[in-house]
Phi, psi and omega in degrees: 000131181278143176274131177271137180236149176230143179236143174243135177233147175229138177227157183239092182288150174279180186300317181295319179292322177300317179297315180295319178296317179298319179294316181296314179295326176296318178294317180297317179298318180298313181296314180301312182294325180292320178289323176299318178297318179300313181292319180295315179297318179299322181289313185283333181271320185237008183053036182253129176268122181263121180272184183299315184298313180292321178295321179294319179292330176295325179296321183273354180286000000 
């Protein structure tokens, strides 16, 4: 039986890194929410379930 291990790390970003992290997380949140909206609208309007492949192609369109 394998032993499971967990690690915790903490880092202290400087001001420039904090700004970059906040910007990156904001972009990720925007992309996630836009694809979620696309999938939700497809389901409620056309009763269509959008899978990973179609959602991924929507991102690059």
